[in-house]
C-alpha positions in Angstrom: 0.0 0.0 0.0 1.6 3.3 -1.0 2.5 5.9 1.6 -0.2 8.5 2.3 1.7 11.7 1.4 4.1 11.0 -1.5 2.6 7.6 -2.7 5.9 5.8 -2.2 5.6 2.1 -2.8 7.1 0.2 0.1 9.3 -2.9 -0.4 7.5 -6.2 -0.2 9.0 -9.3 1.5 11.1 -11.4 -0.8 10.5 -8.9 -3.6 12.5 -9.4 -6.7 14.2 -6.3 -8.3 14.0 -4.3 -5.1 16.1 -1.6 -6.7 13.2 -0.6 -9.0 10.9 0.2 -6.1 13.7 2.0 -4.3 14.6 4.1 -7.3 11.0 5.0 -7.9 10.7 6.1 -4.3 13.9 8.1 -4.5 12.6 9.8 -7.6 9.4 10.9 -5.9 11.3 12.1 -2.9 13.6 14.1 -5.2 10.6 15.6 -6.9 9.0 16.7 -3.6 12.0 17.9 -1.6 12.9 21.6 -1.6 10.0 22.2 -3.9 10.8 24.6 -6.7 8.8 24.7 -9.9 9.6 26.4 -13.1 6.1 27.8 -13.6 2.5 27.5 -12.6 0.6 28.4 -15.8 1.2 25.5 -18.1 -1.7 23.2 -19.1 0.5 20.9 -21.3 4.0 19.5 -20.9 6.9 21.3 -22.5 8.3 19.9 -25.7 11.8 19.1 -24.4 11.8 18.9 -20.6 15.1 18.5 -18.7 15.7 15.9 -16.1 14.4 17.1 -12.8 12.3 19.9 -14.2 9.1 20.5 -12.1 6.0 22.3 -13.0 2.8 23.2 -11.1 0.0 22.1 -13.5 -2.6 24.8 -14.2 -6.3 24.1 -14.4 -7.8 22.2 -17.3 -4.6 20.3 -18.3 -4.3 18.3 -21.5 -2.2 15.5 -23.0 -0.1 13.6 -20.6 -1.1 16.0 -17.9 -4.8 15.5 -18.3 -6.5 14.9 -15.0 -3.6 16.3 -12.9 -4.7 19.9 -12.3 -2.9 21.4 -9.3 -0.5 18.5 -9.2 3.3 18.8 -9.3 4.7 17.2 -12.5 8.4 16.2 -12.4 10.3 14.9 -15.5 12.2 11.6 -14.8 14.6 11.4 -17.7 15.9 7.9 -17.0 12.3 6.6 -16.9 11.3 8.9 -19.8 8.1 9.9 -18.0 6.4 12.3 -15.7 6.1 11.8 -11.9 2.9 13.4 -10.5 2.7 14.5 -6.9 -0.7 15.4 -5.5 -0.3 18.3 -3.0 -1.7 18.3 0.6 -2.8 21.2 2.6 0.1 23.4 3.7 2.5 22.5 0.8 4.5 25.4 -0.5 6.3 25.9 -3.8 8.7 28.5 -5.1 7.8 29.6 -8.6 10.9 30.6 -10.6 9.0 32.3 -13.4 7.1 34.6 -11.0 9.6 34.8 -8.2 7.1 34.2 -5.4 5.9 31.4 -3.2 2.5 29.6 -3.6 0.7 27.8 -0.8 -1.9 25.0 -1.2 -4.9 25.3 1.1 -6.3 21.9 0.4 -8.4 23.2 -2.5 -6.2 25.6 -4.6 -2.9 27.2 -4.9 -2.5 30.9 -4.0 0.3 33.4 -3.4 1.7 32.7 0.1 1.4 35.7 2.5 2.1 35.3 6.2 -0.9 35.5 8.5 1.2 37.2 11.1 4.8 38.0 11.7 6.7 38.6 14.9 10.3 39.9 14.9 11.9 39.3 18.3 8.3 39.5 19.5 5.0 37.5 19.4 2.4 38.6 16.9 -1.3 38.1 17.6 -4.7 38.4 15.8 -4.8 42.2 16.4 -1.1 43.1 16.1 -0.3 40.8 13.1 3.1 42.5 12.8 5.0 42.8 16.0 8.5 44.1 16.3 10.7 44.4 19.5 13.7 46.5 18.6 15.7 49.6 19.5 14.8 51.0 16.2 13.0 50.2 12.9 14.4 51.3 9.6 12.4 51.7 6.4 14.9 52.5 3.8 14.6 53.7 0.2 15.2 51.5 -2.8 17.2 54.0 -4.9 14.7 56.9 -4.8 12.0 58.1 -2.4 10.2 56.1 0.3 6.6 56.3 1.4 4.9 54.6 4.4 1.1 54.2 4.0 -1.7 53.7 6.5 -4.9 52.9 4.6 -8.3 52.7 6.3 -11.5 51.2 4.9 -13.7 54.2 5.1 -13.7 57.9 6.2 -15.3 56.9 9.6 -12.5 54.5 10.4 -9.1 55.4 11.9 -5.6 55.5 10.3 -3.2 56.8 12.9 0.0 56.4 14.8 -0.5 56.0 18.6 2.3 56.9 21.0 2.3 54.7 24.1 4.2 54.5 27.4 3.9 51.1 29.2 1.2 50.2 26.6 -0.9 53.2 27.5 -1.6 55.8 24.8 -0.8 59.4 25.4 -0.7 60.9 21.9 -2.2 60.1 18.6 -1.6 61.5 15.1 -3.6 60.7 12.0 -7.0 60.4 10.5 -9.2 59.6 13.5 -12.8 59.1 12.5 -12.6 61.5 9.5 -10.3 62.8 6.8 -8.9 65.9 8.7 -5.5 65.4 10.2 -5.7 65.3 14.0 -3.2 65.5 16.8 -4.7 64.3 20.1 -3.4 63.8 23.6 -4.6 61.8 26.5 -3.8 61.7 30.3 -5.0 58.1 30.7 -5.0 56.4 27.4 -8.8 56.4 27.3 -10.0 60.0 26.9 -8.3 61.9 24.0 -8.5 65.6 23.5 -7.8 67.1 20.0 -4.9 69.6 20.2 -4.6 70.4 16.5 -6.9 69.8 13.5 -6.0 70.5 9.9 -8.9 70.6 7.4 -8.5 68.1 4.6 -10.2 70.4 2.1 -8.6 73.8 2.9 -5.5 73.0 4.9 -6.7 75.5 7.5 -5.4 74.6 11.0 -7.4 75.1 14.2 -6.7 74.5 17.9 -9.8 72.8 19.3 -8.3 72.8 22.8 -6.1 75.9 22.9 -3.1 76.1 25.1 -3.3 78.1 28.4 -2.0 81.6 27.8 0.0 82.9 30.8 0.3 79.5 32.4 3.6 78.0 33.6 4.1 75.9 30.5 3.4 78.6 27.9 5.0 81.9 27.6 2.4 84.7 28.0 4.1 86.8 25.4 2.7 84.5 22.7 -0.6 86.3 23.2 -0.5 90.1 22.8 -3.1 92.4 24.2 -4.6 94.5 21.4 -5.5 97.3 23.8 -3.2 100.3 23.4 -2.7 100.7 27.2 -2.6 97.0 28.0 -5.7 97.5 30.1 -3.7 99.6 32.6 -5.9 102.7 32.3 -2.8 104.8 32.7 -2.4 106.0 29.1 -0.8 104.4 26.1 2.5 106.3 26.7 3.3 104.3 29.8 3.6 100.8 28.3 7.3 100.7 28.6 7.5 101.8 32.2 6.3 100.4 35.5 4.5 103.5 36.9 0.9 104.6 36.0 0.6 107.8 38.1 -2.6 109.1 36.7 -5.9 107.4 35.7 -6.7 107.9 32.0 -10.2 107.1 30.7 -9.8 104.4 28.0 -10.7 105.5 24.5 -11.7 102.0 23.5 -14.6 101.9 25.9 -17.8 104.0 25.8 -20.0 105.0 28.8 -23.7 104.4 28.0 -26.8 105.9 29.6 -25.0 108.7 31.2 -22.6 106.4 33.1 -19.3 107.7 34.4 -15.8 106.3 34.4 -13.3 107.2 37.1 -10.1 105.8 38.6 -10.9 103.8 41.8 -7.3 102.9 42.9 -4.1 101.6 41.4 -1.8 98.8 42.0 1.5 100.1 43.3 4.3 98.1 41.9 6.5 98.5 45.1 3.6 98.5 47.6 4.2 98.3 51.3 1.4 95.7 51.6 3.9 93.2 50.2 7.0 94.7 51.8 7.9 97.7 49.6 8.0 101.5 50.5 5.4 102.9 48.1 2.3 102.7 50.3 -0.5 100.2 51.2 -2.7 98.8 48.5 -6.4 99.7 48.3 -8.4 96.9 49.9 -10.2 96.1 46.6 -6.9 96.0 44.7 -5.4 93.8 47.5 -8.5 91.5 47.3 -8.0 91.0 43.6 -4.2 90.3 44.0 -5.0 87.8 46.7 -7.1 85.9 44.2 -4.7 86.0 41.3 -1.2 86.4 42.8 1.0 83.3 42.9 3.2 83.7 46.0 5.9 81.7 44.2 6.1 84.2 41.4 7.6 87.7 41.3 6.2 90.1 43.8 6.0 93.3 41.9 5.0 94.3 38.3 3.6 97.1 36.1 1.2 99.4 37.8 -2.4 99.5 36.7 -5.7 101.1 37.7 -9.1 99.6 38.6 -11.7 101.7 36.9 -15.0 102.5 38.7 -18.1 102.6 36.5 -21.2 104.3 37.9 -24.5 104.1 36.2 -26.2 107.3 35.0 -29.9 108.1 34.7 -30.4 106.8 31.1 -32.7 103.9 30.5 -32.1 103.0 26.8 -31.8 99.4 25.6 -33.1 97.7 28.7 -32.6 94.0 29.2 -34.4 91.7 31.5 -32.6 88.7 33.0 -33.7 86.6 36.0 -36.7 89.0 36.4 -34.4 92.0 36.9 -34.3 94.9 34.4 -30.8 96.3 33.8 -29.4 99.0 31.4 -26.1 99.1 29.5 -23.4 101.2 31.2 -20.3 100.3 29.2 -19.7 99.1 25.6 -16.7 98.7 23.4 -16.3 101.4 20.8 -17.1 100.5 17.2 -13.7 99.3 16.1 -12.3 96.8 13.6 -11.5 93.5 15.4 -10.2 90.1 14.2 -12.8 87.6 13.0 -12.0 85.5 16.0 -10.8 87.1 19.3 -10.9 86.5 23.0 -11.9 89.1 25.7 -11.0 88.8 29.4 -11.4 91.1 32.4 -12.0 91.3 36.1 -15.3 92.6 37.5 -16.3 93.6 41.0 -19.9 94.8 41.6 -20.2 97.3 44.5 -24.0 98.0 44.5 -26.9 96.6 42.7 -26.2 93.7 40.3 -24.5 93.5 36.9 -25.3 91.4 33.8 -22.9 90.5 31.1 -24.7 89.9 27.8 -23.7 86.8 26.0 -24.7 85.1 22.8 -24.7 81.4 21.9 -21.9 81.7 19.4 -19.2 82.7 21.9 -17.6 80.8 24.8 -18.4 82.3 28.1 -16.5 81.5 31.3 -16.2 82.6 34.9 -12.9 81.9 36.5 -12.1 79.5 33.7 -15.3 77.4 34.2 -17.3 77.2 31.0 -20.8 78.7 31.3 -21.6 78.9 27.6 -25.4 79.3 27.1 -26.1 79.7 30.8 -27.5 83.2 30.8 -27.9 83.3 34.6 -24.1 82.9 34.9 -23.9 86.4 33.3 -25.4 87.9 36.5 -22.7 89.2 39.0 -23.7 90.2 42.5 -21.7 92.1 45.1 -21.4 88.9 47.2 -19.5 87.3 44.3 -16.5 89.5 44.9 -14.0 89.8 42.0 -15.0 87.7 39.0 -12.8 86.9 36.0 -14.8 86.8 32.7 -13.6 85.4 29.5 -15.4 85.4 26.1 -14.2 83.8 22.9 -15.9 85.8 20.2 -16.5 85.3 16.5 -17.6 88.3 14.4 -18.9 87.4 11.0 -20.7 90.7 10.1 -19.6 93.8 8.3 -18.5 97.1 9.8 -17.4 97.4 13.4 -18.1 95.2 16.4 -19.2 96.8 19.7 -20.0 93.6 21.5 -16.5 92.8 22.8 -17.4 94.4 26.1 -21.0 95.1 27.1 -22.1 95.2 30.8 -25.5 96.2 32.3 -26.3 97.7 35.8 -29.7 98.2 37.5 -30.2 101.7 38.8 -28.9 105.2 38.7 -25.8 105.3 41.0 -25.1 101.6 41.0 -21.3 101.0 40.7 -18.8 98.4 39.8 -15.0 98.0 39.4 -13.4 97.0 36.1 -9.8 95.9 35.9 -7.1 94.5 33.5 -9.1 94.0 30.3 -7.4 92.1 27.5 -8.3 91.4 23.9 -6.2 88.9 22.0 -6.3 87.5 18.5 -7.9 84.1 18.1 -9.7 81.8 20.5 -7.4 81.0 23.4 -7.9 80.1 27.0 -6.7 83.1 29.1 -5.2 82.4 32.5 -7.4 84.0 35.2 -4.4 83.8 37.6 -2.0 85.9 35.6 -1.1 88.8 37.8 -0.7 92.2 36.1 -1.5 93.3 32.5 -1.1 91.0 29.6 1.6 92.6 27.4 1.0 94.2 24.1 3.3 95.0 21.2 4.0 98.5 22.5 5.2 97.4 25.9 8.5 96.2 24.4 9.6 99.7 23.8 
């Protein structure tokens, strides 16, 4: 009975001419070992085969090969005949004509591609290619070189994930769309987009803008567009520390007969914190107590807190939380960037204030997002100093007066207004940045 794989005929007891059986077995072994075939597309034998030539027979063979589709045909010159080997699942053959390897799956031959590959590592069903190495080199082949990450659809992900101890902290690529995204994560689970580049226009946006004025980012990256840095001491003092006299800001308009006046100033060398220049006003000191980091420098540029007192006018009333209030301060009609951010400190002395907001701008109090919460625009005396930030977008024509607009209740109600800042773009302003945010003029 022939052997099950190569159909080798075993020797029989007392068999005569044993060498014939042995030679036939050796020929079949020679045909199967180190399997290399000349081609895999022939359906008929070549006219002049050479001893040992092997071919993988293509479908629908004819002539001497008829009935042997997918078999290996090896020419046995001494016997002047073809040896046929029927493949089994898992057989592989190198095809000289095509320079690739074919694998038989039990039904048909196909180009052999590894299901997974581990280089000094173990590959698995998800990570089918796994490499453990100090570096990985993808070199050119005489010209350029391009690595490609292809995904099935726009909604899928094609990205590079940066991990530490198998926890992802940053990701770059096309994550759920076709825009290029750079994302970061504190825990490998929740990712925040840091940069997005539109696939159609190439425009870059910062969905989660960096903190301006924080320890990690230089505050000088954001310049205050206000000519006096919000110091209320005049534009001419930007390059010096002192702000001796209060100067009414030209970029703000009093409304309804309201009045602007200097309440008190921050003294850069004040005696409250160990200097000789005099004690700070209690309201100024209260604001510094909120925003001053004791580990940072003690003294900085002088600035004024402006007092705004409502007049007797009653135009443009607005009702919020069942209280009617009237505008007392508004930005002048001035050209502003399409996208900009406004920040300031507010302290209501009497009555209550309301900061008008719209649903197209981000509105925060002390850095906490209150967008769309109109009641958060109400400021009471009991709130003390409040830091307000608005990220504004102006899509209209002409000038925009909505950068700063605040309402008070009655004639004589008053509030303090300090350290306003307007910067280009949508950024997150640091509420705890003591002193004025610099502008281009403050550098001399």
